[in-house]
Backbone as numpy.savetxt, mean C-alpha at the origin, in Angstrom:
# Nx Ny Nz CAx CAy CAz Cx Cy Cz
-8.10 -26.38 -24.77 -8.68 -26.51 -23.48 -9.96 -25.62 -23.44
-11.08 -26.19 -22.99 -12.32 -25.41 -22.98 -12.27 -24.47 -21.79
-13.22 -23.46 -21.85 -13.24 -22.48 -20.74 -13.52 -23.11 -19.41
-14.49 -24.16 -19.44 -14.78 -24.92 -18.18 -13.55 -25.61 -17.59
-12.78 -26.22 -18.49 -11.54 -26.90 -17.96 -10.54 -25.85 -17.46
-10.45 -24.71 -18.11 -9.49 -23.72 -17.65 -9.99 -23.11 -16.31
-11.29 -22.92 -16.15 -11.78 -22.45 -14.91 -11.59 -23.46 -13.80
-11.84 -24.81 -14.10 -11.56 -25.77 -13.13 -10.15 -25.89 -12.72
-9.21 -25.75 -13.66 -7.76 -25.83 -13.36 -7.39 -24.56 -12.50
-7.91 -23.43 -12.84 -7.65 -22.17 -12.08 -8.22 -22.32 -10.68
-9.41 -22.85 -10.59 -10.04 -22.99 -9.28 -9.23 -24.00 -8.44
-8.81 -25.08 -9.07 -7.99 -26.02 -8.31 -6.65 -25.45 -7.83
-6.03 -24.61 -8.72 -4.85 -23.92 -8.34 -5.03 -22.96 -7.20
-6.17 -22.24 -7.14 -6.51 -21.37 -6.11 -6.70 -22.14 -4.74
-7.42 -23.22 -4.89 -7.59 -24.05 -3.66 -6.31 -24.60 -3.13
-5.44 -25.02 -4.03 -4.21 -25.59 -3.60 -3.28 -24.47 -2.97
-3.27 -23.31 -3.53 -2.46 -22.18 -2.95 -3.03 -21.82 -1.60
-4.35 -21.79 -1.47 -4.91 -21.45 -0.19 -4.61 -22.52 0.86
-4.59 -23.81 0.43 -4.30 -24.93 1.37 -2.90 -24.76 1.88
-1.96 -24.42 0.89 -0.50 -24.32 1.28 -0.33 -23.16 2.20
-1.06 -22.06 1.88 -0.95 -20.84 2.73 -1.42 -21.17 4.08
-2.54 -21.96 4.25 -3.03 -22.26 5.60 -2.09 -23.19 6.32
-1.51 -24.15 5.61 -0.54 -25.13 6.20 0.76 -24.42 6.64
1.19 -23.54 5.83 2.58 -22.99 6.03 2.65 -21.75 6.94
1.49 -21.21 7.25 1.47 -19.98 8.06 0.66 -20.19 9.35
1.09 -19.52 10.37 0.36 -19.61 11.67 -0.92 -18.71 11.58
-1.79 -18.92 12.58 -3.00 -18.07 12.58 -2.66 -16.66 12.59
-1.64 -16.27 13.49 -1.28 -14.91 13.57 -0.77 -14.37 12.21
0.06 -15.16 11.49 0.56 -14.74 10.21 -0.59 -14.60 9.22
-1.50 -15.49 9.15 -2.57 -15.41 8.24 -3.50 -14.19 8.58
-3.71 -13.85 9.80 -4.56 -12.72 10.15 -3.73 -11.48 9.72
-2.40 -11.43 10.00 -1.62 -10.35 9.51 -1.75 -10.19 7.96
-1.58 -11.32 7.22 -1.71 -11.21 5.73 -3.02 -10.65 5.32
-4.08 -11.12 5.97 -5.43 -10.61 5.65 -5.50 -9.10 5.89
-5.04 -8.72 7.11 -5.23 -7.29 7.54 -4.41 -6.32 6.69
-3.38 -6.80 6.07 -2.59 -5.87 5.18 -3.50 -5.35 4.04
-4.56 -6.04 3.72 -5.41 -5.58 2.65 -6.74 -5.06 3.10
-7.04 -4.97 4.39 -8.30 -4.55 4.94 -8.28 -3.07 5.20
-8.93 -2.33 4.33 -8.97 -0.83 4.44 -10.35 -0.39 5.06
-11.35 -1.22 5.03 -12.63 -0.97 5.63 -12.80 -1.84 6.87
-13.39 -1.29 7.91 -13.51 -2.02 9.22 -14.11 -3.39 8.96
-13.56 -4.37 9.67 -14.09 -5.79 9.56 -14.06 -6.37 10.98
-15.10 -7.19 11.25 -15.14 -7.86 12.53 -14.21 -9.01 12.54
-13.98 -9.51 13.84 -13.06 -10.71 13.96 -13.63 -11.85 13.22
-14.94 -12.00 13.16 -15.54 -13.19 12.49 -15.29 -13.01 10.89
-15.39 -11.88 10.36 -15.05 -11.64 8.99 -13.61 -11.93 8.66
-12.73 -11.48 9.55 -11.32 -11.65 9.39 -11.00 -13.22 9.48
-11.71 -13.85 10.46 -11.50 -15.28 10.62 -11.85 -16.10 9.37
-12.90 -15.75 8.73 -13.33 -16.38 7.51 -12.27 -16.23 6.41
-11.74 -15.02 6.27 -10.66 -14.80 5.24 -9.41 -15.42 5.59
-9.07 -15.55 6.93 -7.84 -16.03 7.38 -7.79 -17.56 7.64
-9.00 -18.19 7.41 -9.13 -19.64 7.59 -8.75 -20.04 9.03
-9.39 -19.33 9.99 -9.14 -19.71 11.41 -10.42 -19.48 12.13
-10.44 -19.74 13.45 -11.59 -19.58 14.25 -11.76 -18.09 14.63
-12.93 -17.64 14.92 -13.14 -16.24 15.38 -12.26 -15.87 16.63
-12.15 -16.81 17.56 -11.33 -16.59 18.77 -9.82 -16.46 18.36
-9.42 -17.27 17.48 -8.01 -17.20 16.99 -7.79 -15.88 16.25
-8.72 -15.39 15.46 -8.63 -14.14 14.84 -8.59 -13.01 15.82
-9.51 -13.04 16.81 -9.62 -12.00 17.83 -8.30 -11.89 18.60
-7.67 -13.05 18.97 -6.37 -12.94 19.73 -5.34 -12.37 18.87
-5.27 -12.74 17.62 -4.24 -12.17 16.72 -4.56 -10.66 16.52
-5.77 -10.29 16.30 -6.14 -8.82 16.14 -5.83 -8.04 17.33
-6.03 -8.57 18.52 -5.64 -7.90 19.79 -4.09 -7.62 19.78
-3.33 -8.61 19.40 -1.88 -8.39 19.38 -1.49 -7.36 18.33
-2.14 -7.53 17.18 -1.81 -6.54 16.04 -2.23 -5.14 16.43
-3.33 -5.00 17.22 -3.74 -3.65 17.62 -2.75 -3.08 18.65
-2.22 -3.98 19.59 -1.29 -3.53 20.59 0.07 -3.13 19.95
0.38 -3.71 18.81 1.63 -3.42 18.02 1.41 -2.19 17.11
0.18 -1.68 16.95 -0.10 -0.56 16.09 -0.28 -0.88 14.65
-0.35 -2.13 14.34 -0.44 -2.54 12.95 -1.84 -2.44 12.45
-2.86 -2.67 13.31 -4.24 -2.47 13.02 -4.87 -1.45 13.99
-5.94 -0.86 13.53 -6.75 0.05 14.38 -8.00 -0.75 14.83
-8.32 -0.61 16.08 -9.60 -1.17 16.51 -10.57 -0.02 16.84
-11.85 -0.28 16.47 -12.87 0.65 16.85 -14.18 -0.13 17.35
-14.81 0.49 18.31 -16.05 -0.21 18.79 -15.63 -1.31 19.74
-16.70 -1.95 20.31 -16.47 -3.05 21.17 -17.47 -4.20 20.99
-18.59 -3.99 20.45 -19.57 -5.10 20.36 -20.34 -5.04 19.04
-19.79 -5.63 18.02 -18.50 -6.22 17.91 -17.43 -5.18 17.57
-16.25 -5.44 18.06 -15.06 -4.58 17.67 -14.87 -4.85 16.15
-14.38 -3.76 15.51 -14.01 -3.86 14.11 -12.58 -3.38 13.98
-11.92 -3.97 12.99 -10.46 -3.68 12.78 -10.24 -3.36 11.34
-9.22 -2.55 11.14 -8.68 -2.25 9.80 -7.21 -1.90 9.90
-6.53 -2.00 8.74 -5.08 -1.74 8.77 -4.82 -0.33 9.15
-3.76 -0.13 9.87 -3.34 1.24 10.30 -2.38 1.71 9.21
-2.95 2.68 8.43 -2.13 3.18 7.27 -0.84 3.80 7.73
-0.78 4.48 8.87 0.42 5.09 9.40 1.50 4.05 9.58
1.12 2.86 10.16 2.17 1.85 10.32 2.74 1.36 9.00
1.94 1.21 7.97 2.42 0.77 6.70 3.22 1.76 5.94
2.90 3.03 6.20 3.76 4.09 5.66 5.12 4.14 6.35
5.07 4.03 7.67 6.31 3.99 8.42 7.14 2.75 8.01
6.54 1.63 7.78 7.30 0.46 7.40 7.94 0.66 6.06
7.22 1.32 5.07 7.77 1.61 3.76 8.91 2.53 3.86
8.85 3.50 4.64 10.03 4.49 4.82 11.18 3.75 5.40
10.99 2.90 6.41 12.05 2.17 7.03 12.70 1.22 6.00
11.90 0.55 5.18 12.47 -0.35 4.13 13.27 0.48 3.15
12.75 1.55 2.70 13.54 2.40 1.76 14.87 2.81 2.33
14.84 3.27 3.57 16.08 3.72 4.27 17.00 2.60 4.49
16.60 1.38 4.72 17.41 0.20 4.87 18.06 -0.24 3.64
17.30 -0.15 2.49 17.67 -0.76 1.26 18.49 0.16 0.32
18.45 1.50 0.61 19.09 2.43 -0.30 19.88 3.50 0.47
20.91 4.01 -0.18 21.71 5.12 0.39 20.91 6.41 0.40
21.25 7.32 1.19 20.56 8.64 1.19 20.76 9.26 -0.17
21.90 9.13 -0.82 22.27 9.65 -2.14 21.31 9.08 -3.20
21.13 7.80 -3.18 20.19 7.14 -4.10 18.76 7.66 -3.91
18.38 7.72 -2.69 17.00 8.23 -2.43 16.83 9.64 -2.87
17.89 10.51 -2.59 17.79 11.88 -3.06 17.69 12.00 -4.54
18.43 11.13 -5.26 18.40 11.10 -6.78 16.94 10.82 -7.24
16.34 9.74 -6.65 14.93 9.47 -7.00 14.01 10.59 -6.56
14.22 11.20 -5.49 13.42 12.33 -5.05 13.53 13.51 -6.01
14.67 13.78 -6.46 14.96 14.83 -7.44 14.09 14.63 -8.76
14.11 13.30 -9.21 13.32 12.93 -10.38 11.84 13.16 -10.14
11.41 12.78 -8.96 9.94 13.00 -8.70 9.61 14.47 -8.49
10.49 15.29 -7.93 10.26 16.73 -7.89 10.18 17.31 -9.20
11.06 16.85 -10.15 10.94 17.43 -11.52 9.65 17.02 -12.24
9.25 15.75 -11.93 7.92 15.32 -12.53 6.82 16.14 -12.01
6.87 16.38 -10.67 5.86 17.21 -10.00 5.77 18.63 -10.66
6.92 19.21 -10.89 6.99 20.50 -11.48 6.41 20.51 -12.85
6.67 19.44 -13.66 6.09 19.27 -14.98 4.57 19.17 -14.94
4.11 18.43 -13.96 2.60 18.26 -13.78 1.99 19.52 -13.40
2.60 20.30 -12.51 2.06 21.60 -12.15 1.88 22.49 -13.32
2.96 22.51 -14.19 2.93 23.32 -15.41 1.85 22.79 -16.33
1.72 21.52 -16.51 0.81 20.91 -17.45 -0.61 21.22 -17.01
-0.96 21.12 -15.68 -2.31 21.44 -15.27 -2.58 22.86 -14.95
-1.53 23.66 -14.86 -1.66 25.08 -14.55 -2.02 25.42 -13.17
-1.86 24.50 -12.25 -2.22 24.69 -10.80 -1.09 24.06 -9.95
-0.95 24.56 -8.73 0.14 24.06 -7.88 -0.04 22.77 -7.17
-1.29 22.23 -7.26 -1.61 21.05 -6.41 -2.62 20.19 -7.12
-2.59 18.84 -7.08 -3.55 18.04 -7.77 -5.00 18.27 -7.24
-5.15 18.69 -6.00 -6.50 18.89 -5.45 -7.16 20.13 -6.03
-6.36 20.98 -6.65 -6.88 22.21 -7.31 -7.43 21.88 -8.75
-7.24 20.68 -9.19 -7.71 20.33 -10.57 -9.13 19.97 -10.56
-9.94 20.56 -11.42 -11.32 20.26 -11.58 -11.39 18.91 -12.29
-12.21 17.98 -11.69 -12.39 16.72 -12.32 -13.65 16.68 -13.17
-14.29 17.76 -13.31 -15.56 17.80 -14.16 -15.11 17.53 -15.54
-16.01 16.82 -16.30 -15.67 16.56 -17.71 -15.46 17.82 -18.49
-14.43 17.81 -19.27 -14.09 18.97 -20.13 -15.12 19.00 -21.28
-15.68 20.19 -21.44 -16.67 20.37 -22.47 -16.13 20.05 -23.87
-16.82 19.19 -24.58 -16.34 18.78 -25.88 -15.23 17.78 -25.82
-14.82 17.32 -24.62 -13.74 16.44 -24.55 -14.16 14.95 -24.85
-13.42 14.21 -25.57 -13.82 12.82 -25.77 -13.43 11.97 -24.66
-13.95 10.70 -24.61 -13.68 9.81 -23.56 -12.15 9.61 -23.33
-11.44 9.44 -24.39 -9.98 9.23 -24.25 -9.27 10.42 -23.62
-9.65 11.58 -23.94 -9.06 12.79 -23.37 -9.37 12.84 -21.86
-10.64 12.56 -21.49 -11.01 12.61 -20.05 -10.22 11.54 -19.31
-10.10 10.32 -19.92 -9.39 9.22 -19.32 -7.90 9.65 -19.09
-7.31 10.20 -20.11 -5.94 10.62 -20.00 -5.68 11.67 -18.89
-6.61 12.55 -18.81 -6.58 13.62 -17.78 -6.66 12.99 -16.40
-7.56 12.09 -16.14 -7.77 11.49 -14.92 -6.59 10.60 -14.53
-6.03 9.98 -15.57 -4.81 9.09 -15.35 -3.62 9.99 -14.96
-3.48 11.15 -15.59 -2.36 12.06 -15.23 -2.50 12.60 -13.86
-3.85 12.85 -13.47 -4.09 13.38 -12.15 -3.83 12.32 -11.03
-4.13 11.06 -11.36 -3.87 9.97 -10.44 -2.27 9.85 -10.33
-1.60 9.92 -11.38 -0.17 9.85 -11.35 0.38 10.97 -10.47
-0.11 12.18 -10.65 0.32 13.37 -9.88 0.15 13.07 -8.38
-0.94 12.57 -7.99 -1.24 12.23 -6.58 -0.26 11.22 -6.08
0.11 10.21 -6.85 1.05 9.19 -6.53 2.47 9.79 -6.35
2.83 10.67 -7.28 4.14 11.37 -7.26 4.17 12.15 -5.89
3.08 12.87 -5.50 3.17 13.66 -4.26 3.31 12.73 -3.06
2.62 11.65 -3.09 2.76 10.67 -1.97 4.15 10.13 -1.90
4.71 9.79 -3.04 6.06 9.17 -3.05 7.10 10.22 -2.70
6.88 11.45 -3.01 7.80 12.52 -2.59 7.85 12.60 -1.09
6.67 12.56 -0.43 6.60 12.63 1.01 7.32 11.44 1.66
7.15 10.24 1.12 7.80 9.01 1.66 9.30 9.13 1.48
9.72 9.54 0.31 11.19 9.63 0.01 11.84 10.70 0.89
11.19 11.84 1.12 11.75 12.82 2.02 12.03 12.22 3.42
11.06 11.54 3.89 11.23 10.90 5.15 12.31 9.80 5.16
12.35 9.05 4.04 13.34 7.95 3.96 14.76 8.58 3.85
14.96 9.63 3.17 16.24 10.38 3.09 16.73 10.73 4.53
15.80 11.27 5.31 16.09 11.67 6.68 16.49 10.46 7.47
15.79 9.38 7.33 16.11 8.13 8.13 17.44 7.53 7.65
17.69 7.48 6.37 18.98 6.96 5.87 20.09 7.81 6.36
19.95 9.15 6.34 21.02 10.02 6.87 21.25 9.76 8.36
20.14 9.65 9.11 20.28 9.44 10.55 21.00 8.08 10.85
20.84 7.12 9.99 21.53 5.82 10.12 22.95 5.85 9.59
23.28 6.90 8.99 24.68 7.05 8.43 24.81 6.29 7.06
23.66 6.07 6.41 23.68 5.42 5.09 23.70 6.47 4.08
24.85 7.14 3.90 24.94 8.20 2.88 25.77 7.76 1.72
26.44 8.67 1.09 27.14 8.36 -0.18 28.19 7.27 -0.07
28.81 7.07 1.06 29.91 6.08 1.10 29.39 4.68 1.25
28.09 4.52 1.53 27.58 3.17 1.70 27.22 2.59 0.37
27.35 1.25 0.26 26.94 0.58 -1.00 25.45 0.22 -0.83
24.67 0.29 -1.88 23.29 -0.09 -1.80 22.67 -0.05 -3.21
21.52 -0.66 -3.29 20.80 -0.59 -4.56 20.29 0.74 -4.76
20.06 1.12 -6.01 19.49 2.35 -6.40 18.07 2.36 -6.14
17.45 3.58 -5.90 16.04 3.66 -5.56 15.14 3.38 -6.73
């Protein structure tokens, strides 16, 4: 198969998937789908283009999403919207607490706390923000890349620790402790 044929096939598949998405989802659902990935402010017209709907349809859905706290609205002419990170973090905590016992969450939390301690020791500082990202003198590209990758992992570990601590509390408050059956974290 030539590259042109592969590109045409991929393009056709993308168009078909987008058509099914438009046919199978309501305007509200499509706007929600789009907004889950919008981290920079976007106007209702921009969202409408991505969600395959009219600007008025997008505006109505965005107003509802803002009232629910799922998106943040700023300005008025034109208003701009972006996903509300707090909502999505809350949703992740709730999902973790629903899907796992407090014991399973604590076990995963303990693993992450141990990894955090190892990273503190490895970098010689208590926090990833204390690490200098300036290139190491004489360091080769691979060493710099590995350092930045480890630093990124550390930030992810810290974020996950915070989410798991909240999820453990939620699971305990719901009575989902050691006696409950659930998948492991």
